[in-house]
VMD Tcl script that draws the C-alpha trace (Angstrom):
set ca {
  {-109.42 -109.11 -131.66}
  {-106.93 -109.16 -128.82}
  {-108.19 -109.54 -125.25}
  {-106.87 -108.88 -121.78}
  {-103.60 -110.67 -120.98}
  {-103.93 -111.13 -117.27}
  {-100.80 -113.12 -116.66}
  {-98.49 -110.21 -117.57}
  {-100.80 -107.34 -116.67}
  {-101.65 -106.18 -120.19}
  {-104.89 -105.35 -121.82}
  {-105.75 -104.38 -125.36}
  {-108.11 -101.87 -126.90}
  {-108.57 -102.11 -130.66}
  {-105.29 -103.87 -131.35}
  {-103.29 -101.41 -129.17}
  {-101.52 -103.22 -126.26}
  {-101.21 -101.10 -123.13}
  {-99.07 -101.95 -120.12}
  {-100.65 -101.33 -116.67}
  {-97.84 -100.73 -114.15}
  {-98.30 -102.47 -110.81}
  {-101.20 -104.59 -112.02}
  {-101.91 -107.30 -109.51}
  {-102.71 -110.67 -110.88}
  {-105.26 -111.54 -108.23}
  {-107.14 -108.29 -108.11}
  {-110.82 -108.55 -109.16}
  {-111.45 -104.84 -108.58}
  {-108.50 -103.91 -110.84}
  {-110.00 -106.19 -113.41}
  {-113.26 -104.17 -113.30}
  {-111.41 -100.88 -113.54}
  {-109.68 -102.11 -116.72}
  {-113.08 -103.06 -118.20}
  {-114.55 -99.64 -117.46}
  {-111.52 -97.79 -118.84}
  {-111.41 -99.97 -121.95}
  {-115.07 -99.39 -122.65}
  {-114.84 -95.65 -122.12}
  {-111.77 -95.00 -124.23}
  {-111.99 -97.64 -126.95}
  {-112.17 -95.95 -130.39}
  {-115.76 -95.60 -131.53}
  {-115.05 -97.57 -134.70}
  {-114.37 -100.68 -132.64}
  {-117.64 -100.68 -130.76}
  {-120.93 -101.72 -132.29}
  {-122.84 -102.30 -129.04}
  {-126.49 -103.28 -129.10}
  {-128.57 -101.00 -126.88}
  {-129.81 -104.15 -125.14}
  {-126.33 -105.37 -124.18}
  {-126.27 -105.40 -120.34}
  {-122.58 -105.87 -119.76}
  {-122.33 -102.64 -117.83}
  {-124.97 -103.93 -115.40}
  {-123.02 -107.18 -114.97}
  {-119.78 -105.29 -114.34}
  {-121.42 -103.01 -111.78}
  {-123.00 -105.88 -109.91}
  {-119.72 -107.81 -109.68}
  {-117.92 -104.67 -108.48}
  {-120.55 -104.05 -105.82}
  {-120.37 -107.68 -104.66}
  {-116.52 -107.61 -104.35}
  {-115.88 -104.03 -103.38}
  {-112.82 -103.97 -101.09}
  {-111.92 -107.62 -101.89}
  {-108.47 -107.09 -103.23}
  {-106.62 -110.42 -103.54}
  {-109.03 -112.48 -101.40}
  {-107.52 -114.76 -98.77}
  {-108.09 -118.49 -98.91}
  {-111.02 -118.43 -96.48}
  {-112.70 -115.87 -98.67}
  {-112.40 -117.97 -101.84}
  {-115.85 -119.63 -101.61}
  {-117.58 -116.21 -101.42}
  {-115.42 -114.75 -104.22}
  {-116.12 -117.84 -106.39}
  {-119.82 -117.49 -105.85}
  {-119.60 -113.85 -106.98}
  {-117.62 -114.94 -110.07}
  {-120.29 -117.59 -110.91}
  {-123.05 -114.96 -110.57}
  {-121.00 -112.69 -112.86}
  {-120.56 -115.43 -115.45}
  {-124.29 -116.22 -115.33}
  {-125.05 -112.52 -115.95}
  {-122.72 -112.46 -118.98}
  {-124.31 -115.62 -120.43}
  {-127.76 -114.05 -120.16}
  {-126.69 -111.09 -122.21}
  {-124.39 -112.96 -124.65}
  {-126.77 -112.84 -127.62}
  {-127.07 -109.03 -127.53}
  {-123.39 -108.34 -126.83}
  {-121.77 -109.93 -129.85}
  {-118.81 -107.84 -130.97}
  {-118.77 -105.74 -127.79}
  {-115.16 -105.31 -126.50}
  {-116.19 -104.94 -122.85}
  {-118.29 -108.08 -123.01}
  {-115.54 -110.28 -124.47}
  {-112.99 -108.81 -122.09}
  {-115.28 -109.68 -119.16}
  {-115.77 -113.23 -120.32}
  {-112.01 -113.85 -120.66}
  {-111.29 -112.15 -117.34}
  {-113.90 -114.24 -115.50}
  {-112.30 -117.46 -116.90}
  {-108.88 -116.39 -115.74}
  {-110.00 -115.35 -112.24}
  {-111.89 -118.58 -111.81}
  {-108.76 -120.52 -112.75}
  {-106.60 -118.43 -110.36}
  {-108.90 -119.04 -107.45}
  {-109.65 -122.72 -108.31}
  {-113.33 -121.95 -108.70}
  {-115.59 -124.64 -110.20}
  {-118.11 -123.60 -112.81}
  {-120.86 -125.43 -110.95}
  {-121.72 -124.29 -107.44}
  {-123.66 -121.73 -105.44}
  {-124.13 -118.16 -106.74}
  {-124.53 -115.05 -104.68}
  {-126.95 -112.15 -104.86}
  {-124.85 -109.03 -105.58}
  {-125.16 -106.55 -102.73}
  {-124.97 -102.79 -103.00}
  {-121.96 -101.00 -101.71}
  {-122.55 -99.47 -98.30}
  {-123.33 -95.78 -98.61}
  {-122.12 -93.31 -95.95}
  {-124.63 -92.38 -93.27}
  {-126.76 -89.26 -93.84}
  {-124.42 -87.13 -91.71}
  {-121.43 -88.13 -93.83}
  {-122.54 -86.35 -97.02}
  {-121.10 -83.65 -99.19}
  {-121.51 -81.27 -96.27}
  {-118.95 -82.90 -93.99}
  {-117.27 -80.19 -91.90}
  {-113.88 -81.88 -92.20}
  {-114.07 -82.17 -96.02}
  {-111.46 -80.02 -97.84}
  {-112.85 -76.58 -98.70}
  {-111.49 -76.93 -102.20}
  {-114.00 -79.75 -102.72}
  {-116.95 -77.38 -102.36}
  {-116.86 -74.82 -105.20}
  {-119.38 -72.38 -103.73}
  {-117.83 -72.35 -100.29}
  {-114.41 -71.64 -101.75}
  {-115.76 -68.41 -103.27}
  {-115.95 -66.58 -99.91}
  {-112.37 -65.39 -100.49}
  {-113.15 -64.08 -103.95}
  {-114.59 -60.73 -105.03}
  {-117.62 -61.98 -106.99}
  {-119.97 -64.91 -106.78}
  {-119.79 -67.50 -109.53}
  {-121.83 -66.94 -112.71}
  {-123.58 -70.11 -113.84}
  {-124.38 -71.17 -117.38}
  {-126.51 -73.91 -118.92}
  {-126.20 -76.34 -121.88}
  {-128.77 -78.86 -122.98}
  {-129.28 -81.48 -125.67}
  {-132.50 -83.25 -126.51}
  {-134.69 -84.54 -129.31}
  {-133.59 -84.69 -132.93}
  {-131.14 -83.29 -131.55}
  {-131.62 -79.72 -130.42}
  {-128.74 -77.96 -128.71}
  {-128.82 -75.01 -126.32}
  {-125.28 -73.71 -125.82}
  {-123.68 -72.07 -122.83}
  {-124.24 -68.77 -124.54}
  {-128.01 -69.46 -125.08}
  {-127.77 -70.07 -128.81}
  {-130.37 -72.62 -129.87}
  {-129.64 -74.90 -132.82}
  {-131.00 -77.98 -134.44}
  {-128.19 -80.23 -135.70}
  {-127.57 -83.41 -137.71}
  {-124.38 -84.48 -135.83}
  {-124.77 -88.16 -136.52}
  {-122.14 -90.34 -134.78}
  {-119.95 -89.34 -131.84}
  {-119.52 -85.65 -130.85}
  {-117.97 -83.90 -127.85}
  {-120.41 -81.78 -125.87}
  {-117.95 -80.63 -123.16}
  {-114.16 -80.89 -123.04}
  {-112.42 -78.95 -120.35}
  {-109.85 -79.46 -117.56}
  {-112.35 -81.13 -115.28}
  {-114.63 -83.35 -117.35}
  {-115.41 -84.63 -120.78}
  {-118.92 -85.32 -122.17}
  {-119.42 -87.18 -125.43}
  {-122.73 -88.09 -127.10}
  {-123.43 -90.60 -129.86}
  {-126.41 -89.82 -132.10}
  {-128.00 -92.49 -134.29}
  {-130.69 -92.39 -136.98}
  {-134.24 -92.51 -135.57}
  {-135.53 -94.28 -138.65}
  {-133.63 -96.48 -141.20}
  {-132.30 -94.34 -143.98}
  {-133.32 -91.10 -142.30}
  {-131.12 -88.18 -141.41}
  {-133.18 -87.53 -138.30}
  {-130.99 -88.53 -135.35}
  {-131.29 -88.68 -131.54}
  {-128.90 -89.44 -128.69}
  {-128.47 -93.15 -128.07}
  {-125.28 -93.06 -125.91}
  {-123.75 -90.65 -123.41}
  {-120.28 -90.90 -121.78}
  {-119.15 -88.52 -118.94}
  {-115.60 -88.63 -117.66}
  {-114.90 -86.81 -114.39}
  {-111.15 -86.23 -114.24}
  {-109.07 -86.88 -111.14}
  {-109.05 -83.72 -109.00}
  {-106.73 -83.08 -106.07}
  {-107.91 -84.56 -102.78}
  {-111.53 -84.56 -103.92}
  {-112.26 -87.25 -106.51}
  {-110.70 -90.07 -108.42}
  {-111.35 -90.34 -112.16}
  {-114.89 -91.65 -112.68}
  {-116.69 -92.68 -115.82}
  {-120.45 -92.59 -116.27}
  {-122.03 -94.19 -119.34}
  {-125.67 -94.37 -120.32}
  {-127.20 -96.03 -123.38}
  {-130.67 -96.70 -124.72}
  {-132.53 -98.81 -122.17}
  {-129.59 -98.59 -119.77}
  {-129.57 -95.58 -117.44}
  {-127.35 -96.62 -114.55}
  {-127.58 -95.12 -111.11}
  {-123.84 -95.64 -110.56}
  {-120.53 -94.99 -112.26}
  {-119.03 -97.69 -114.53}
  {-117.18 -99.21 -111.58}
  {-120.38 -99.60 -109.54}
  {-119.64 -96.71 -107.12}
  {-121.90 -93.77 -106.47}
  {-119.42 -91.19 -105.33}
  {-115.93 -89.86 -106.19}
  {-113.95 -92.77 -104.79}
  {-111.69 -93.14 -101.73}
  {-110.40 -89.58 -101.37}
  {-111.27 -87.41 -98.41}
  {-113.61 -85.20 -100.48}
  {-115.15 -88.11 -102.46}
  {-118.72 -87.17 -101.60}
  {-118.36 -83.93 -103.51}
  {-119.22 -86.11 -106.55}
  {-122.39 -88.09 -106.18}
  {-125.05 -89.79 -108.28}
  {-128.74 -89.76 -107.33}
  {-131.42 -91.74 -109.07}
  {-134.55 -89.64 -109.27}
  {-136.74 -92.03 -111.29}
  {-135.52 -95.62 -111.83}
  {-134.34 -96.02 -115.47}
  {-135.54 -92.60 -116.45}
  {-133.90 -89.78 -114.54}
  {-130.44 -89.52 -112.96}
  {-128.79 -86.46 -111.40}
  {-125.06 -86.07 -110.83}
  {-123.79 -83.43 -108.44}
  {-120.14 -82.47 -108.82}
  {-119.86 -79.89 -105.98}
  {-116.12 -79.56 -106.30}
  {-116.65 -77.80 -109.62}
  {-120.15 -76.36 -108.84}
  {-121.73 -78.49 -111.56}
  {-125.07 -80.26 -111.79}
  {-125.82 -82.75 -114.61}
  {-129.23 -84.19 -115.42}
  {-129.51 -87.29 -117.66}
  {-132.88 -88.64 -118.70}
  {-134.22 -91.44 -120.86}
  {-137.38 -90.32 -122.61}
  {-138.81 -93.00 -124.81}
  {-135.88 -94.73 -126.42}
  {-133.46 -91.83 -126.36}
  {-131.38 -89.79 -123.92}
  {-131.40 -86.13 -122.97}
  {-128.64 -84.15 -121.31}
  {-128.62 -80.93 -119.29}
  {-125.92 -79.22 -117.26}
  {-125.46 -76.27 -114.95}
  {-121.82 -75.16 -114.79}
  {-119.90 -72.06 -113.61}
  {-118.37 -69.96 -116.38}
  {-115.00 -70.38 -114.81}
  {-115.25 -74.17 -115.29}
  {-116.74 -73.79 -118.82}
  {-113.72 -71.76 -119.92}
  {-111.11 -73.89 -118.14}
  {-109.45 -75.24 -121.28}
  {-105.79 -75.51 -122.11}
  {-106.17 -74.08 -125.59}
  {-109.47 -72.34 -126.33}
  {-108.71 -72.18 -130.04}
  {-108.56 -75.99 -130.20}
  {-112.05 -76.41 -128.82}
  {-113.79 -76.03 -132.16}
  {-115.92 -79.18 -131.81}
  {-116.93 -78.55 -128.20}
  {-120.60 -78.19 -129.01}
  {-121.86 -76.73 -125.71}
  {-119.31 -73.90 -126.06}
  {-119.09 -73.30 -129.82}
  {-122.31 -74.78 -131.16}
  {-122.67 -77.09 -134.10}
  {-120.65 -76.55 -137.30}
  {-122.58 -74.67 -140.00}
  {-122.74 -77.73 -142.26}
  {-124.43 -79.72 -139.45}
  {-127.14 -77.14 -138.64}
  {-130.76 -77.40 -139.77}
  {-133.15 -74.50 -140.10}
  {-136.11 -76.28 -138.52}
  {-138.23 -73.11 -138.57}
  {-138.14 -73.13 -142.39}
  {-138.90 -76.85 -142.38}
  {-141.87 -76.26 -140.06}
  {-143.18 -73.34 -142.17}
  {-142.99 -75.57 -145.26}
  {-144.89 -78.33 -143.46}
  {-147.61 -75.80 -142.42}
  {-148.13 -74.79 -146.06}
  {-148.59 -78.36 -147.18}
  {-146.55 -81.31 -148.56}
  {-146.54 -79.96 -152.06}
  {-144.57 -76.80 -151.19}
  {-140.79 -77.23 -152.00}
  {-138.45 -76.65 -149.07}
  {-134.85 -75.41 -149.08}
  {-132.27 -78.21 -149.05}
  {-130.74 -77.06 -145.72}
  {-134.18 -77.05 -144.13}
  {-135.00 -80.63 -145.12}
  {-133.04 -83.03 -142.95}
  {-134.98 -86.15 -144.02}
  {-138.05 -87.15 -146.03}
  {-141.13 -87.52 -143.79}
  {-141.51 -91.00 -142.35}
  {-144.64 -92.99 -143.20}
  {-145.97 -92.72 -139.63}
  {-145.28 -89.05 -138.95}
  {-148.00 -86.80 -137.67}
  {-149.94 -84.37 -139.86}
  {-148.95 -80.81 -139.08}
  {-152.18 -79.94 -137.23}
  {-151.91 -83.02 -135.05}
  {-148.23 -82.27 -134.20}
  {-149.17 -78.67 -133.23}
  {-151.97 -79.89 -131.01}
  {-149.87 -82.45 -129.18}
  {-147.04 -79.99 -128.55}
  {-149.47 -77.34 -127.34}
  {-150.61 -79.73 -124.57}
  {-147.22 -79.80 -122.95}
  {-145.67 -76.55 -124.22}
  {-148.22 -73.69 -124.26}
  {-145.66 -71.02 -124.97}
  {-144.70 -70.98 -128.62}
  {-140.96 -70.64 -128.05}
  {-138.15 -72.69 -129.62}
  {-138.88 -75.70 -127.40}
  {-142.40 -75.79 -128.75}
  {-141.13 -75.41 -132.28}
  {-138.56 -78.14 -131.73}
  {-141.33 -80.41 -130.48}
  {-143.38 -79.82 -133.66}
  {-140.33 -80.42 -135.83}
  {-139.49 -83.69 -134.06}
  {-143.07 -85.05 -134.48}
  {-143.01 -84.15 -138.17}
  {-139.71 -85.90 -138.81}
  {-139.96 -88.90 -136.51}
  {-143.61 -89.64 -135.77}
  {-142.51 -90.57 -132.24}
  {-144.84 -88.89 -129.63}
  {-142.13 -89.33 -126.92}
  {-140.25 -86.43 -128.45}
  {-142.99 -84.23 -127.04}
  {-141.90 -85.28 -123.59}
  {-138.28 -84.79 -124.49}
  {-138.90 -81.11 -125.29}
  {-141.06 -80.69 -122.20}
  {-138.42 -82.14 -119.81}
  {-135.65 -80.18 -121.55}
  {-137.52 -76.99 -120.73}
  {-138.15 -78.20 -117.15}
  {-134.39 -78.72 -116.76}
  {-133.76 -75.25 -118.03}
  {-136.16 -73.88 -115.32}
  {-134.19 -75.81 -112.69}
  {-130.68 -75.19 -113.99}
  {-130.52 -71.82 -115.73}
  {-129.40 -68.94 -113.54}
  {-131.26 -66.25 -115.53}
  {-134.99 -66.69 -115.29}
  {-135.55 -64.12 -117.97}
  {-133.93 -66.41 -120.49}
  {-135.94 -69.56 -119.96}
  {-137.78 -69.15 -123.22}
  {-135.90 -68.47 -126.46}
  {-137.35 -67.17 -129.70}
  {-134.21 -66.38 -131.78}
  {-132.98 -67.93 -135.04}
  {-131.62 -71.43 -134.98}
  {-129.10 -71.40 -137.84}
  {-125.98 -69.23 -137.68}
  {-125.19 -67.09 -140.73}
  {-122.10 -68.11 -142.77}
  {-118.85 -67.25 -140.99}
  {-120.40 -67.23 -137.50}
  {-120.97 -70.93 -136.85}
  {-118.35 -72.40 -134.63}
  {-116.91 -69.01 -133.81}
  {-116.24 -67.94 -130.29}
  {-119.02 -65.86 -128.72}
  {-118.63 -62.13 -129.42}
  {-120.62 -58.99 -130.10}
  {-123.27 -59.13 -132.81}
  {-122.20 -57.87 -136.27}
  {-122.83 -54.18 -136.91}
  {-125.97 -53.47 -138.95}
  {-124.10 -52.02 -141.92}
  {-126.97 -51.90 -144.40}
  {-129.12 -49.91 -141.95}
  {-126.28 -47.49 -141.13}
  {-125.57 -46.92 -144.84}
  {-129.25 -46.11 -145.46}
  {-129.37 -43.61 -142.60}
  {-126.16 -41.99 -143.83}
  {-127.63 -41.68 -147.32}
  {-130.82 -40.01 -146.01}
  {-128.71 -37.55 -143.95}
  {-126.83 -36.49 -147.07}
  {-129.84 -36.22 -149.35}
  {-130.40 -32.39 -148.78}
  {-126.84 -31.70 -149.88}
  {-126.98 -33.75 -153.08}
  {-127.54 -31.89 -156.38}
  {-131.14 -31.70 -157.34}
  {-132.45 -32.47 -153.92}
  {-135.63 -30.50 -153.27}
}
mol new
graphics top color blue
foreach p $ca { graphics top sphere $p radius 0.5 }
foreach p [lrange $ca 0 end-1] q [lrange $ca 1 end] { graphics top cylinder $p $q radius 0.2 }
display resetview
């Protein structure tokens, strides 16, 4: 595995050498940017990161401790060396769980090189990383001198109509609610794009809940906010199991150094459990939660942003827009019906995502537990029952509950909070762009036949 070549300003991701123009040999902050970029864009096949690897936390702490320290002067060297020793200590503590992780090995080699450049000894005082100074309360997203283009809703006063907002959510085993309010249960093991438009990309990685099981849940989430005019720099947010950061990968909590940077902001609602990201420049709110071991995702986004893609026909795997491919969908209602009739009743192959685990709940117990949190028997309730039957993990009850709570907060149409429709698209419809429902041809043919009956020979 190749690593970062600091002496000539090169770094490598998965055996692909990339030149970084203008890279400064003595820049610790540039070093952290490379680490965050490398981790975000490295091909998935090259990363087998343990969920307990804390390298993102180490990177963020070092960035926070050295923010603004580009090429430290000689009299700053002791402080910078102390920060490097703290960084090295953090990487040593997580070494056992980060074997094979590209970002971890890049960090280790980068630390060694920076310590050599600054003549830092390995032994010496360490420093407690300090948080970056946040702007005062009056210097928030509402700054009067912030560019109008960095506030999506304010920029609408010159337009004819107010923005129409849509919602997408992913939770549980996993269950997907698309921007068009289709509700599906999907296999989608591995990495899949949820959103891919001109402003941001969202990708999830789903892993098996139990060894050998087809039941999966979201274990990793990556959000890339693209550079946008005078509002925000490119920012990467990445969450994993047991690692729900309250900052972007570079340690910052807003959109960077641009004039409208506070139009992108992260707020930690509950430490390690609930993070909210406001991207006001595109009118978007994102909620990320860790419930039990796994992650949930919910977003509120204007239709204009949802459809801002270069080539709509190429967005076939954009799950929030198109839904899951037909071969990845599961008819959990049929599975649930089979479970209610008893274990001896055969189930359709498409409705059986995995054999029941040894510790799953009996059907009656699953129903009772889901009723406690979800009294309305809608698709969120049914998803809860399905998840308890396939995983045996009671935390999936809370995942369904919080997913519905996020819908209540984010969905613009309060009449569509609860869904009761089918979850599996008929052949030929999955992955197709939203459009009018197919005409009820069998019913029309029957009515036409009845209308013609009096004219047919022999009709009485």
